[in-house]
C-alpha positions as YAML, in Angstrom:
chain: A
units: angstrom
residues:
- id: 1
  name: MET
  ca: [-14.72, -11.44, -11.52]
- id: 2
  name: LEU
  ca: [-11.39, -10.64, -9.89]
- id: 3
  name: LYS
  ca: [-8.64, -8.66, -11.57]
- id: 4
  name: ARG
  ca: [-4.99, -9.45, -10.95]
- id: 5
  name: THR
  ca: [-2.45, -6.68, -10.52]
- id: 6
  name: LYS
  ca: [0.46, -7.15, -12.92]
- id: 7
  name: SER
  ca: [3.72, -8.09, -11.27]
- id: 8
  name: LYS
  ca: [6.99, -9.74, -12.17]
- id: 9
  name: GLY
  ca: [7.97, -12.66, -10.00]
- id: 10
  name: GLY
  ca: [7.51, -12.78, -6.28]
- id: 11
  name: THR
  ca: [5.68, -15.06, -3.91]
- id: 12
  name: SER
  ca: [2.33, -13.29, -3.85]
- id: 13
  name: PHE
  ca: [0.00, -11.27, -6.02]
- id: 14
  name: TRP
  ca: [-2.87, -8.85, -5.54]
- id: 15
  name: LEU
  ca: [-6.45, -9.40, -6.64]
- id: 16
  name: THR
  ca: [-9.24, -6.81, -6.84]
- id: 17
  name: GLY
  ca: [-12.93, -7.54, -6.78]
- id: 18
  name: PRO
  ca: [-15.69, -5.51, -8.43]
- id: 19
  name: GLU
  ca: [-17.41, -2.52, -6.84]
- id: 20
  name: GLY
  ca: [-19.08, -3.56, -3.60]
- id: 21
  name: PHE
  ca: [-16.81, -6.58, -3.07]
- id: 22
  name: ASP
  ca: [-15.53, -6.86, 0.52]
- id: 23
  name: ALA
  ca: [-12.23, -8.70, 0.85]
- id: 24
  name: SER
  ca: [-12.46, -8.37, 4.65]
- id: 25
  name: SER
  ca: [-15.57, -10.50, 4.62]
- id: 26
  name: LEU
  ca: [-13.83, -12.92, 2.28]
- id: 27
  name: ALA
  ca: [-10.89, -13.16, 4.69]
- id: 28
  name: VAL
  ca: [-13.21, -14.09, 7.57]
- id: 29
  name: ARG
  ca: [-15.01, -16.71, 5.50]
- id: 30
  name: LEU
  ca: [-11.75, -18.22, 4.28]
- id: 31
  name: ARG
  ca: [-10.16, -18.29, 7.72]
- id: 32
  name: ALA
  ca: [-13.08, -20.45, 8.90]
- id: 33
  name: LYS
  ca: [-12.08, -22.91, 6.16]
- id: 34
  name: GLY
  ca: [-8.36, -22.83, 6.97]
- id: 35
  name: VAL
  ca: [-7.30, -20.50, 4.14]
- id: 36
  name: LEU
  ca: [-5.57, -17.19, 4.87]
- id: 37
  name: ILE
  ca: [-5.34, -14.05, 2.72]
- id: 38
  name: ASP
  ca: [-4.13, -10.53, 3.49]
- id: 39
  name: ARG
  ca: [-6.81, -7.83, 3.42]
- id: 40
  name: GLY
  ca: [-5.88, -5.00, 1.14]
- id: 41
  name: GLN
  ca: [-7.43, -2.38, 3.38]
- id: 42
  name: ASP
  ca: [-4.67, -2.98, 5.93]
- id: 43
  name: TYR
  ca: [-2.24, -1.41, 3.44]
- id: 44
  name: TYR
  ca: [-4.13, 1.89, 3.11]
- id: 45
  name: LEU
  ca: [-3.71, 4.67, 5.65]
- id: 46
  name: ASP
  ca: [-7.46, 5.23, 5.91]
- id: 47
  name: TYR
  ca: [-8.44, 1.54, 5.45]
- id: 48
  name: SER
  ca: [-10.76, 2.68, 2.66]
- id: 49
  name: GLU
  ca: [-10.06, 0.15, -0.08]
- id: 50
  name: LYS
  ca: [-11.96, -3.03, 0.73]
- id: 51
  name: ARG
  ca: [-11.94, -4.73, -2.67]
- id: 52
  name: ASN
  ca: [-8.27, -5.83, -2.67]
- id: 53
  name: PHE
  ca: [-6.51, -8.80, -1.16]
- id: 54
  name: ARG
  ca: [-3.10, -10.38, -1.40]
- id: 55
  name: LEU
  ca: [-2.72, -14.05, -2.13]
- id: 56
  name: GLY
  ca: [0.64, -15.29, -0.94]
- id: 57
  name: PHE
  ca: [2.05, -18.73, -1.52]
- id: 58
  name: ALA
  ca: [5.61, -18.66, -0.17]
- id: 59
  name: TYR
  ca: [4.82, -20.74, 2.93]
- id: 60
  name: VAL
  ca: [2.08, -22.93, 1.51]
- id: 61
  name: PRO
  ca: [3.01, -26.53, 0.77]
- id: 62
  name: VAL
  ca: [2.65, -27.22, -2.95]
- id: 63
  name: SER
  ca: [0.34, -30.14, -2.13]
- id: 64
  name: LYS
  ca: [-2.20, -27.70, -0.61]
- id: 65
  name: LEU
  ca: [-2.14, -24.93, -3.24]
- id: 66
  name: GLU
  ca: [-4.76, -26.32, -5.60]
- id: 67
  name: ASP
  ca: [-7.26, -27.06, -2.83]
- id: 68
  name: GLY
  ca: [-6.73, -23.61, -1.33]
- id: 69
  name: VAL
  ca: [-7.30, -21.85, -4.63]
- id: 70
  name: LYS
  ca: [-10.48, -23.88, -5.15]
- id: 71
  name: ILE
  ca: [-11.79, -22.81, -1.75]
- id: 72
  name: ILE
  ca: [-11.02, -19.17, -2.54]
- id: 73
  name: ALA
  ca: [-12.79, -19.44, -5.90]
- id: 74
  name: GLU
  ca: [-15.88, -21.01, -4.31]
- id: 75
  name: GLU
  ca: [-16.12, -18.29, -1.68]
- id: 76
  name: VAL
  ca: [-15.59, -15.48, -4.18]
- id: 77
  name: ARG
  ca: [-18.29, -16.93, -6.45]
- id: 78
  name: SER
  ca: [-20.73, -17.18, -3.57]
- id: 79
  name: MET
  ca: [-20.07, -13.53, -2.64]
- id: 80
  name: LEU
  ca: [-20.54, -12.26, -6.17]
...
């Protein structure tokens, strides 16, 4: 299960997977399916936190949002 970081407004939000989850691997798998996420580890000085990723939707056409979220959910489920 993923946990969402609380935020107010904005065009993105952060999700964190359970211990052992690798968002870098998720990013690679999603890219192959045409879905992009930001790896959380890129925002840490030592690149140590691999469970986090940012899901942004500012530049995604509304017509593609639902399909993209479904693809993300499928990949996350298969990794867990």
